[in-house]
C-alpha positions as CSV (number, residue, x, y, z in Angstrom):
1,M,25.5,-52.9,4.6
2,C,25.7,-50.7,1.5
3,G,24.1,-52.3,-1.6
4,R,23.0,-49.4,-3.7
5,F,23.9,-45.7,-3.8
6,S,23.7,-42.6,-6.0
7,L,26.2,-40.1,-7.4
8,Q,25.0,-37.1,-9.4
9,T,27.7,-34.5,-8.5
10,P,29.6,-33.6,-11.6
11,V,33.2,-34.8,-11.8
12,P,34.7,-31.2,-11.9
13,E,32.9,-30.5,-8.6
14,L,34.2,-33.7,-7.1
15,A,37.7,-33.0,-8.2
16,E,37.6,-29.5,-6.6
17,L,36.0,-30.6,-3.4
18,F,38.4,-33.5,-2.8
19,E,41.4,-31.8,-4.3
20,A,41.9,-34.7,-6.8
21,D,43.1,-35.1,-10.4
22,P,40.1,-36.2,-12.6
23,S,42.1,-37.0,-15.7
24,R,41.7,-40.8,-15.4
25,L,37.9,-40.5,-15.5
26,E,37.0,-40.4,-19.2
27,E,33.4,-39.6,-18.5
28,W,30.8,-40.0,-15.8
29,S,27.0,-39.4,-16.1
30,A,24.8,-38.9,-13.1
31,R,23.7,-42.2,-11.5
32,Y,20.7,-42.6,-9.2
33,N,20.8,-46.3,-8.6
34,V,24.4,-47.6,-8.6
35,A,24.5,-51.4,-8.1
36,P,27.2,-54.1,-7.5
37,T,29.4,-54.8,-10.5
38,D,28.8,-51.3,-11.8
39,E,31.7,-48.9,-12.3
40,V,32.0,-46.4,-9.5
41,V,34.1,-43.2,-8.9
42,T,36.8,-43.7,-6.3
43,L,39.3,-41.4,-4.6
44,R,42.8,-42.7,-4.2
45,R,46.3,-41.6,-3.3
46,S,48.6,-40.9,-6.2
47,A,52.2,-39.8,-6.7
48,G,51.0,-36.2,-7.0
49,G,48.4,-36.2,-4.3
50,R,45.0,-37.7,-4.9
51,E,43.2,-38.9,-8.1
52,L,39.7,-39.9,-9.2
53,V,39.6,-43.4,-10.6
54,P,36.9,-45.7,-12.0
55,L,36.7,-49.1,-10.4
56,R,34.3,-52.0,-10.5
57,W,32.2,-52.3,-7.3
58,G,32.7,-55.8,-5.9
59,L,36.2,-56.7,-4.9
60,I,38.0,-59.5,-6.8
61,P,41.2,-60.3,-4.8
62,N,44.4,-60.5,-6.9
63,W,44.9,-64.1,-5.7
64,A,41.5,-65.5,-6.8
65,E,41.9,-68.3,-9.3
66,D,39.1,-66.9,-11.4
67,R,36.8,-64.0,-11.1
68,T,33.8,-66.2,-10.3
69,S,35.4,-68.3,-7.6
70,L,34.3,-66.0,-4.8
71,P,31.0,-64.1,-4.1
72,P,31.2,-60.4,-5.0
73,M,32.7,-58.6,-2.0
74,I,30.7,-55.4,-2.2
75,N,31.2,-54.7,1.5
76,A,34.0,-55.3,4.1
77,R,33.4,-55.3,7.8
78,S,35.8,-52.9,9.5
79,E,36.3,-55.4,12.3
80,S,37.7,-58.0,9.9
81,L,40.1,-55.9,7.8
82,E,43.2,-57.0,9.5
83,T,42.3,-60.7,9.7
84,R,40.5,-61.7,6.5
85,R,42.9,-62.7,3.7
86,A,41.0,-60.7,1.1
87,F,41.6,-57.4,3.0
88,R,44.6,-57.5,5.4
89,D,47.3,-56.7,2.8
90,L,45.1,-54.1,1.1
91,V,44.8,-52.0,4.3
92,I,48.5,-51.2,4.0
93,D,48.6,-49.5,0.7
94,R,45.4,-50.0,-1.3
95,R,43.0,-47.7,0.6
96,C,40.4,-45.7,-1.3
97,A,37.1,-43.9,-0.9
98,V,34.0,-44.5,-3.0
99,L,32.2,-41.3,-3.8
100,A,28.4,-41.0,-3.4
101,D,25.7,-38.4,-2.8
102,G,23.7,-40.8,-0.8
103,F,23.1,-44.5,-0.2
104,Y,20.0,-46.7,0.1
105,E,18.7,-49.1,2.8
106,W,15.4,-51.0,3.0
107,R,12.8,-51.5,5.7
108,K,9.9,-53.9,5.6
109,E,6.6,-51.9,5.8
110,G,3.2,-53.3,5.1
111,G,4.6,-56.5,3.7
112,L,6.8,-54.6,1.2
113,K,10.5,-53.6,1.1
114,Q,10.5,-49.8,1.3
115,P,13.7,-48.1,0.2
116,Y,15.1,-45.1,2.0
117,L,17.8,-42.7,0.9
118,I,20.4,-41.6,3.4
119,R,22.3,-38.4,2.7
120,R,24.2,-35.6,4.5
121,R,22.0,-32.8,5.7
122,D,24.4,-30.3,4.0
123,R,24.0,-32.2,0.7
124,R,27.8,-32.6,0.3
125,P,29.0,-35.7,-1.4
126,M,30.2,-38.6,0.8
127,A,33.5,-40.3,0.8
128,L,32.8,-43.9,1.8
129,A,35.9,-45.7,3.0
130,G,37.0,-48.6,0.8
131,L,39.8,-50.9,-0.4
132,W,40.8,-51.7,-3.9
133,D,42.7,-54.4,-5.8
134,V,43.5,-55.6,-9.3
135,W,42.7,-59.1,-10.6
136,R,44.6,-60.3,-13.7
137,G,43.1,-63.0,-15.9
138,P,42.9,-64.2,-19.5
139,D,40.6,-61.3,-20.3
140,G,43.0,-58.7,-18.9
141,R,43.1,-56.5,-15.7
142,I,40.0,-55.9,-13.6
143,P,40.5,-53.1,-11.0
144,S,37.8,-53.5,-8.3
145,C,36.8,-52.1,-4.9
146,T,34.8,-52.8,-1.8
147,I,33.0,-50.4,0.7
148,I,33.9,-50.7,4.4
149,T,31.0,-50.9,6.9
150,T,30.8,-50.3,10.6
151,D,28.0,-50.3,13.3
152,A,25.0,-48.2,12.4
153,N,24.4,-45.0,14.3
154,E,21.2,-44.4,16.2
155,L,19.4,-42.8,13.3
156,L,20.0,-45.7,10.9
157,E,19.6,-48.7,13.3
158,P,15.9,-49.1,12.4
159,L,17.0,-49.7,8.8
160,H,20.1,-51.9,9.3
161,D,22.6,-52.8,11.9
162,R,25.5,-51.7,9.6
163,M,26.3,-48.5,7.7
164,P,29.2,-47.5,5.4
165,V,32.1,-45.7,6.9
166,I,31.7,-42.0,5.9
167,L,35.1,-40.2,6.0
168,E,35.5,-36.6,6.7
169,G,38.2,-34.1,7.6
170,V,41.0,-35.6,9.7
171,G,39.5,-39.1,9.3
172,A,39.7,-38.8,5.5
173,Q,43.3,-37.6,5.7
174,M,44.2,-40.5,8.0
175,W,42.6,-43.1,5.7
176,L,43.8,-41.8,2.4
177,D,47.0,-39.8,2.9
178,L,49.2,-41.2,5.6
179,D,52.3,-43.2,4.9
180,I,51.6,-46.8,3.9
181,S,53.2,-48.1,7.1
182,E,50.2,-46.6,9.1
183,R,47.5,-49.2,9.6
184,T,45.3,-47.2,12.0
185,M,41.6,-48.1,12.1
186,D,40.6,-44.9,14.0
187,P,38.6,-43.3,11.1
188,L,36.4,-46.4,10.7
189,Q,33.6,-45.3,13.1
190,P,29.9,-44.6,12.7
191,F,29.2,-41.2,11.2
192,D,27.5,-38.5,13.3
193,A,23.8,-39.1,13.2
194,E,23.0,-35.4,13.5
195,A,24.8,-34.8,10.2
196,L,22.5,-37.2,8.2
197,E,18.9,-37.3,7.1
198,V,16.7,-40.1,5.8
199,F,13.6,-40.1,3.6
200,A,11.5,-42.7,1.8
201,V,11.9,-42.9,-2.0
202,S,10.2,-44.7,-4.8
203,R,10.2,-48.5,-4.8
204,R,11.5,-48.3,-8.4
205,V,15.0,-48.3,-6.7
206,N,14.3,-52.0,-6.0
207,R,14.9,-52.7,-9.6
208,V,18.4,-52.4,-11.0
209,A,17.2,-51.4,-14.4
210,D,15.6,-48.2,-13.0
211,D,18.3,-45.5,-12.8
212,D,16.9,-42.0,-13.2
213,A,16.2,-38.9,-11.0
214,A,12.8,-40.3,-9.9
215,C,14.7,-43.0,-7.9
216,A,16.1,-40.4,-5.5
217,E,13.1,-38.1,-5.1
218,P,11.8,-37.8,-1.5
219,R,8.5,-39.5,-0.8
220,S,8.4,-38.4,2.8
221,A,9.6,-35.7,5.1
222,P,13.2,-36.2,6.2
223,I,13.8,-38.2,9.3
224,R,16.5,-36.5,11.3
225,E,16.4,-38.3,14.7
226,A,15.7,-41.8,15.9
227,S,12.3,-40.9,17.3
228,G,11.2,-40.0,13.8
229,W,10.8,-43.7,12.9
230,R,7.9,-44.2,15.3
231,E,4.8,-45.3,13.4
232,R,6.2,-44.7,10.0
233,P,3.5,-45.2,7.3
234,A,4.2,-47.3,4.3
235,V,4.8,-45.4,1.1
236,G,2.8,-46.7,-1.9
237,D,3.7,-45.8,-5.4
238,A,3.5,-49.0,-7.5
239,P,1.8,-52.4,-7.3
240,P,4.2,-55.0,-5.8
241,D,3.9,-57.4,-8.7
242,Q,5.6,-54.8,-10.9
243,L,8.6,-54.5,-8.7
244,G,11.8,-56.6,-8.8
245,F,12.7,-56.6,-5.1
246,F,16.4,-56.3,-4.1
């Protein structure tokens, strides 16, 4: 699952790194606690190559009778993309990647839900595989997206049995740039555990209203291999009655 993430990398850097046109992004301020229904930065194919586009996180299928008739589809299981009605047509020509610097997962420790931030060891932004669609209603168009998940790698299994698909290199090219007749699922695999690190962060992340740099500050040494989860101590930084748990 992927239910929260961060993106602080400036748009010009994202545009250069992913070789994408940023002109459709009017502005983007650093975000440390992006939540479902928020606007996110996505990478898509365009007539001229690639573009950066703002989309609502939480897919609303174009065929939905109204925007509240279905639960928000923030994640899509890679195994169901070609069978679920909400996703099977989008795989053909509405692929995208949601850009993030890291994503959060939670682990119960000492009776509390302790958040952890997962990021690349090299600190490069992540391209999380996704799908997008446009719903049209009385209030106009709502472009939206979902993040695709796969089985967790060995580093993340103690947190959750799922993880977002992180695209890189040939996998990113296959997902984003191939002809729309290609439906290959090959890039939708768990990311290399040795390329990631995990560390505890403030439980302020549990509250959607908190969105500042303190949310992503490390509260523990990085965990870089599965054995690092043994006897993890709880991280205390606020009374539990002051936290809105996710």
